C-alpha positions as CSV (number, residue, x, y, z in Angstrom):
1,M,-0.1,0.1,-0.3
2,L,1.5,3.4,-1.0
3,L,0.2,6.5,0.8
4,I,1.4,10.0,0.3
5,T,0.7,11.7,3.9
6,N,2.1,14.2,6.3
7,L,1.9,11.1,8.9
8,A,4.4,11.3,11.8
9,H,6.9,8.8,11.6
10,G,5.5,6.4,14.1
11,Q,7.3,3.1,14.4
12,C,9.2,3.8,11.6
13,T,12.1,5.5,13.3
14,N,15.1,3.6,11.9
15,R,16.8,6.6,9.9
16,I,19.5,5.6,7.3
17,T,22.2,7.4,7.2
18,A,25.2,5.7,5.5
19,Q,26.5,7.3,2.4
20,S,27.6,3.6,1.2
21,G,28.4,0.3,2.4
22,T,26.1,-1.6,5.3
23,Q,24.7,0.2,8.2
24,Q,23.5,-2.2,11.0
25,F,20.0,-2.1,12.6
26,S,18.5,-4.6,15.0
27,C,16.0,-5.8,12.9
28,S,17.6,-5.5,9.4
29,D,21.1,-4.2,8.2
30,V,20.9,-1.8,5.2
31,T,23.2,-1.8,2.3
32,V,23.5,1.7,0.6
33,T,24.8,2.0,-3.1
34,S,24.3,5.1,-5.5
35,D,24.5,5.9,-9.3
36,G,24.8,9.0,-11.2
37,D,24.9,12.9,-9.9
38,V,24.6,12.3,-6.1
39,F,26.2,13.5,-3.2
40,Y,26.0,13.1,0.5
41,F,25.5,15.4,3.3
42,Y,24.3,15.2,7.1
43,S,23.7,18.0,9.2
44,C,21.0,19.0,12.0
45,T,18.8,20.6,9.3
46,N,18.7,18.4,6.0
47,G,19.5,15.6,4.1
48,P,21.5,13.3,4.0
49,Y,20.8,12.3,0.5
50,H,20.7,14.7,-2.5
51,L,19.9,13.5,-6.2
52,G,21.0,15.5,-9.4
53,S,22.3,18.7,-8.1
54,G,24.9,18.9,-10.8
55,G,22.2,19.1,-13.6
56,L,23.2,15.9,-15.0
57,A,20.4,13.6,-16.3
58,F,20.2,10.7,-13.7
59,A,21.0,10.0,-10.1
60,S,19.8,7.2,-7.8
61,Y,20.2,5.8,-4.2
62,T,19.3,2.2,-3.7
63,F,18.8,0.8,-0.3
64,T,19.1,-3.2,0.1
65,F,17.6,-4.6,3.5
66,S,19.2,-8.2,4.7
67,H,16.0,-8.8,6.1
68,P,12.6,-7.4,4.5
69,V,11.2,-4.2,6.5
70,A,7.5,-3.7,6.9
71,G,7.5,-0.2,5.1
72,V,9.5,3.1,4.7
73,I,9.0,6.8,4.9
74,L,10.6,8.8,2.4
75,D,10.9,12.2,3.7
76,F,11.1,14.8,0.6
77,D,10.4,17.8,2.6
78,T,12.9,17.4,5.6
79,F,12.9,20.2,8.3
80,N,10.7,22.4,5.4
81,Y,13.7,22.1,2.8
82,N,12.2,22.5,-0.8
83,N,13.3,19.5,-2.3
84,I,11.5,19.0,-6.1
85,N,12.7,22.4,-7.3
86,G,14.5,24.7,-9.9
87,P,14.8,27.7,-11.6
88,P,12.1,28.6,-14.4
89,G,12.1,26.3,-17.2
90,S,13.8,23.6,-15.3
91,H,12.3,20.6,-13.4
92,E,13.1,16.9,-12.3
93,V,11.0,13.9,-11.6
94,V,11.4,11.4,-8.7
95,T,10.6,7.7,-9.4
96,I,10.9,5.0,-7.0
97,E,11.3,1.1,-7.3
98,I,10.3,-1.3,-4.8
99,N,11.8,-5.0,-5.0
100,G,12.8,-4.1,-8.5
101,A,9.5,-3.1,-9.7
102,P,8.3,0.7,-10.2
103,I,5.5,2.0,-8.4
104,A,3.1,5.0,-9.3
105,F,2.3,7.7,-7.0
106,P,-1.4,8.5,-6.6
107,D,-2.4,11.3,-8.8
108,A,-2.2,14.5,-6.5
109,G,-3.7,16.4,-9.5
110,L,-2.4,19.1,-11.4
111,P,-1.7,22.5,-9.8
112,S,-4.1,25.7,-10.8
113,S,-0.9,27.5,-11.1
114,C,2.8,27.4,-10.4
115,S,2.4,29.2,-6.9
116,S,1.3,25.4,-6.0
117,T,3.5,23.7,-3.2
118,Q,2.4,20.3,-4.0
119,A,4.3,18.4,-6.7
120,V,2.3,16.4,-9.4
121,V,2.2,13.2,-10.7
122,N,3.0,12.7,-14.7
123,P,1.6,10.2,-17.0
124,S,4.2,7.4,-16.0
125,G,3.6,7.7,-12.3
126,G,6.7,9.7,-11.4
127,L,6.4,12.6,-8.7
128,Q,7.3,15.8,-10.8
129,A,7.6,19.4,-10.0
130,P,5.5,21.6,-12.2
131,V,6.9,23.3,-15.3
132,C,6.3,27.2,-14.9
133,P,6.5,30.0,-17.4
134,V,9.6,31.6,-17.9
135,G,10.1,34.4,-15.1
136,D,7.8,32.6,-12.6
137,I,8.9,31.0,-9.5
138,N,9.3,27.3,-10.3
139,W,9.5,24.9,-7.3
140,A,7.4,22.5,-5.4
141,S,7.7,20.5,-2.3
142,C,6.1,17.4,-1.4
143,E,4.9,15.6,2.0
144,D,6.4,12.5,3.3
145,I,5.5,9.2,1.3
146,S,4.7,6.3,3.5
147,I,5.0,3.1,1.5
148,Q,3.5,0.3,3.9
149,T,4.6,-3.3,2.1
150,P,7.3,-5.7,2.7
151,I,10.3,-4.4,1.2
152,S,13.8,-5.9,0.5
153,T,15.0,-3.0,-1.8
154,I,14.1,0.4,-2.7
155,T,15.7,2.7,-5.5
156,V,15.0,6.5,-5.5
157,T,15.8,8.0,-8.7
158,A,15.8,11.7,-10.1
159,N,15.7,12.3,-13.6
160,I,16.7,15.9,-14.7
161,L,14.3,16.5,-17.5
162,N,15.0,20.1,-18.2
163,G,18.5,21.8,-17.0
164,P,20.8,22.6,-16.2
165,G,20.2,24.6,-13.0
166,A,17.6,22.2,-11.7
167,G,17.9,22.1,-8.0
168,G,17.9,18.4,-7.5
169,V,16.1,16.3,-4.8
170,N,16.9,16.0,-1.2
171,F,15.5,13.3,1.0
172,A,15.7,11.5,4.3
173,I,14.5,7.7,4.7
174,Y,13.3,5.9,7.5
175,F,12.1,2.5,8.0
176,C,9.7,0.0,9.9
177,C,10.8,-3.3,11.0
178,E,8.9,-5.9,9.9
179,P,6.7,-7.5,12.8
180,C,7.5,-11.0,14.0
181,V,4.5,-12.8,13.5
182,A,5.4,-16.6,13.8
183,R,4.6,-18.3,16.8
184,A,5.7,-21.9,18.0
185,G,3.2,-22.3,20.8
186,L,3.4,-24.6,23.9
187,I,4.1,-28.3,24.2
188,P,1.5,-30.0,26.6
189,S,3.6,-32.2,28.5
190,S,5.5,-33.1,31.6
191,P,8.9,-34.2,32.0
192,F,9.4,-37.7,31.8
193,S,12.2,-40.3,31.9
194,L,12.3,-43.8,29.5
195,C,14.6,-46.6,28.6
196,Q,17.5,-45.9,26.2
197,D,16.0,-47.9,23.3
198,A,12.4,-45.8,23.5
199,I,11.5,-42.8,21.5
200,A,10.8,-39.9,23.2
201,T,7.7,-38.5,21.9
202,V,5.9,-35.4,22.9
203,P,2.2,-33.8,22.2
204,P,2.5,-31.5,19.3
205,A,3.3,-27.7,20.6
206,A,0.2,-25.4,20.0
207,P,-1.6,-23.3,19.3
208,N,1.0,-22.4,16.2
209,V,1.1,-18.9,14.0
210,L,3.0,-19.9,10.7
211,P,2.6,-17.3,8.0
212,P,3.4,-18.2,4.5
213,G,7.0,-19.2,4.0
214,T,7.6,-20.3,7.6
215,L,8.2,-23.7,9.1
216,L,7.4,-25.5,12.7
217,Q,10.0,-28.2,13.6
218,Y,11.3,-29.6,16.9
219,I,14.7,-29.8,18.6
220,L,16.4,-31.8,21.1
221,F,18.8,-29.9,22.8
222,S,21.2,-29.9,26.0
223,D,21.6,-26.6,27.4
224,L,18.8,-24.3,28.6
225,S,21.0,-21.5,28.7
226,D,22.3,-21.9,25.0
227,T,19.3,-23.6,23.3
228,L,20.5,-23.1,19.5
229,G,24.2,-23.7,20.2
230,S,23.4,-27.1,22.1
231,I,21.1,-28.8,19.4
232,L,21.7,-32.4,19.1
233,S,18.8,-33.1,16.7
234,I,16.4,-31.4,14.7
235,S,12.6,-33.2,13.6
236,N,9.6,-32.3,11.8
237,T,7.9,-34.3,14.2
238,P,8.0,-34.5,17.8
239,G,10.0,-37.5,18.4
240,F,13.4,-38.4,19.3
241,S,15.7,-41.2,19.9
242,F,18.6,-41.8,22.1
243,D,21.8,-41.6,20.3
244,P,24.8,-43.2,22.1
245,A,27.5,-41.6,19.9
246,T,26.6,-37.9,21.2
247,M,24.4,-38.5,24.5
248,Q,24.6,-39.9,27.9
249,T,22.1,-42.0,29.7
250,G,21.3,-40.6,32.9
251,V,21.5,-36.9,31.6
252,T,18.7,-34.6,31.3
253,Y,18.1,-33.2,27.6
254,Y,15.1,-30.8,26.2
255,I,12.6,-30.7,23.6
256,A,11.2,-27.8,22.3
257,A,9.4,-26.4,19.1
258,I,10.6,-23.8,16.9
259,A,9.0,-21.8,14.2
260,G,10.7,-19.6,11.4
261,K,11.7,-18.9,8.0
262,D,11.6,-22.0,5.9
263,L,15.0,-22.4,4.3
264,N,15.2,-25.4,2.3
265,G,12.9,-27.5,4.3
266,Q,14.4,-26.6,7.5
267,V,13.9,-23.8,10.2
268,D,16.2,-20.9,9.3
269,L,18.3,-20.9,12.5
270,N,19.3,-17.3,11.9
271,D,15.8,-15.7,11.2
272,R,15.6,-12.7,13.2
273,C,11.9,-13.6,13.9
274,L,12.9,-17.6,15.0
275,D,10.2,-18.1,17.7
276,I,11.0,-21.2,20.4
277,S,8.3,-22.5,22.2
278,D,7.2,-21.3,25.5
279,N,8.5,-24.3,27.3
280,A,10.8,-27.1,26.9
281,I,10.3,-30.6,28.0
282,Q,12.9,-32.5,30.1
283,V,13.7,-36.0,29.1
284,T,16.0,-38.2,30.4
285,W,17.2,-41.6,28.9
286,W,18.1,-44.4,31.3
287,P,20.2,-47.7,30.6
288,K,18.7,-51.0,30.7
289,P,18.9,-52.8,34.0
290,T,21.4,-55.7,34.7
291,V,21.3,-58.6,37.2
292,V,24.3,-60.7,38.3
293,F,24.0,-63.9,40.4
294,S,26.7,-65.0,43.0
295,I,27.1,-67.4,45.9
296,D,29.7,-68.2,48.2
297,N,30.0,-71.6,48.1
298,P,28.9,-73.3,45.0
299,D,29.2,-76.9,46.3
300,V,25.8,-77.9,47.8
301,C,24.2,-81.3,49.1
302,K,21.2,-82.9,48.2
303,G,18.3,-81.6,50.5
304,D,20.2,-78.3,51.3
305,C,19.3,-74.9,50.3
306,I,21.7,-72.4,49.2
307,D,21.3,-68.5,48.8
308,F,22.1,-66.9,45.6
309,R,23.3,-62.9,46.1
310,I,21.8,-60.7,43.3
311,E,23.1,-57.3,42.4
312,F,21.0,-55.2,40.1
313,T,21.8,-51.9,38.1
314,G,19.2,-49.6,37.2
315,K,16.4,-47.7,39.0
316,P,14.2,-49.6,41.7
317,L,11.9,-51.3,41.9
318,F,13.0,-54.4,40.4
319,T,11.0,-57.5,38.9
320,L,13.0,-60.2,38.3
321,T,11.6,-63.3,36.7
322,Y,14.2,-66.4,36.9
323,N,14.3,-70.0,35.9
324,N,14.5,-72.4,38.9
325,P,15.6,-75.7,37.5
326,F,13.4,-77.6,40.0
327,T,10.0,-75.6,40.0
328,G,10.4,-73.3,36.8
329,Q,9.9,-69.9,36.4
330,I,9.7,-67.7,39.4
331,T,9.0,-63.7,39.8
332,K,10.0,-61.5,42.7
333,T,10.0,-58.1,43.5
334,F,13.2,-56.2,44.9
335,L,13.2,-53.0,46.7
336,S,17.0,-51.9,46.5
337,H,20.1,-52.9,44.1
338,V,20.8,-56.0,46.4
339,G,18.9,-59.0,47.0
340,I,18.7,-62.8,48.0
341,I,16.9,-65.7,46.5
342,Q,17.0,-69.1,47.9
343,L,17.5,-72.3,45.8
344,C,16.7,-75.9,47.6
345,I,18.0,-79.0,46.2
346,P,15.3,-82.0,46.3
347,L,16.6,-85.4,47.5
348,N,16.0,-87.1,44.5
349,A,17.9,-84.3,42.0
350,P,20.7,-85.6,40.0
351,A,24.3,-85.0,40.8
352,G,25.8,-82.3,38.4
353,S,25.9,-78.5,38.0
354,L,22.8,-76.3,38.3
355,N,21.9,-73.2,36.2
356,I,19.8,-70.6,37.4
357,E,19.2,-67.7,34.8
358,S,17.4,-64.1,34.3
359,I,14.3,-64.4,31.8
360,K,13.0,-61.0,32.4
361,L,14.3,-58.0,34.4
362,T,12.4,-54.6,34.8
363,D,13.2,-51.6,36.9
364,E,11.2,-48.1,36.7
365,Y,12.2,-47.5,33.1
366,C,13.1,-50.4,31.3
367,V,12.5,-54.1,30.3
368,C,15.1,-56.2,29.6
369,E,14.1,-60.0,28.1
């Protein structure tokens, strides 16, 4: 949307002042280039950009934004300085290109006489100072031009149509930061722990706000104080597996959602509008439990009972199913990492070795079979 208006600068307070090269701002860096008859001046009263003062046929400034901005204000009447002007019989035309395409100014109507202080719009859409009869005072000033549309580049050009002697065009430029709209939402989940071979899956983040050109993904990371710098994995779905090459069991990791610019199918982590979900879900993977059987004296007589010492790794409670060679499978629960099971030898048992083996073991997080 293009407006010619006397509006206050409002949020468009980022004033570009660089003569050339790149000027840094919080939301978008601006690279300034020029062509033709230009010069630069900056004082407390006017400027800083001037086009066409030497009477040549062409002059332009181009402003390129590293991130698109929401709009610009071109101030062709900075501090009441008359900017589209010239002596009798001389005038110039200002044209503007946005993102490489020319735009037309709204037709302000032809002035009734050369005493008008409003520039006019010529048939091609350029902003033009009126041509007055010789002897008349030929000058025009225009109000601020507010251009409200996403802008990556803007070029301001002055064409001196009748010179030499044209006074040139003086202007300042301000821009508004593009508002950050993308929202990743919130993941509705509590912290959880699981076995190292299980997939950590959280509910989808919601609600999302994903404007065109943005994407929602999920990240697994290790450091709340350095979220983006500690990312271990990125996924299009809210599920992650334990990777023993880069992760450790018993360590807390985090799952979050991110929303931002779609860069070749991935969220651009350098997007200034990158949004991370309002919460991160803690997840801890644990190793599978183990059990070891031991006895003090492996020699036992028929009719005697023997105690087997059991040592577990993992997180209590432990539920062990084991094979008793005389009675079959037995399941017992143990409250700590150490326990005892007893095996009694029947009187009719054949001589020889005995085998007792674990069939299934579970702890708080894992099942081993």
